[in-house]
N, C-alpha and C positions, 0 to 999 in steps of 0.2 A: 531728701537726696537719697536716691536708691543705692544699695550696696555696691552695685557694679560701677557706679560713678565714682564712688569712693575708692574702690579697688583700682580703677583707671587712673585716678589722680595719684594715688600712691605709687603706681607703676611708673608714671610719668616723672614723678619726683625721684624715683630710683634711677631711672635712665639718666636724668640730668645730673644727679650726684655722681654716677659712674663716669660720665663724661668729664666732669670736673677733675676727678681723681686721676683719670687717664691723662688729661691734658697737663696736669701739674707734674706727674711722673715724667712725661715726655720732655717738658721744659727742663726738668732736673737732669735728665739723661743727656740732653744735648749740650748742657753747660760744661761738661767735661772736655778737656783738651785731649788731643790724641796722646800726648805724653803721659797724662794722668791715667788714662785708660790702660796704656801699655805698662805703666808701673804697677797698677792694681793687678793686672794679669800676671805679671811676673811674681808678685807677692803670692797670689793665689796658687800658682804652679809650684813655687818653692814650698809652700805650706802643705800642698797636697803630696809633694814627694817626700816630705819628712814624716807624714802620718802613716803608721802601719795599716795595711789593708786588712779589713775584717774578713773572716771566712764567710763566703756567701754560699748559701745552699744551691 
């Protein structure tokens, strides 16, 4: 088998694996209810409000 065939198969496997990861993340994201998302956003906003800002150049 030529090296470009092996590279092509490796690329195809990488694309398939990336698709699986994206699909899994999308399913996980859509599993949240609007109330859960709202609660998380409120928690993150409260946490960000209590953290002191760092001096940015």
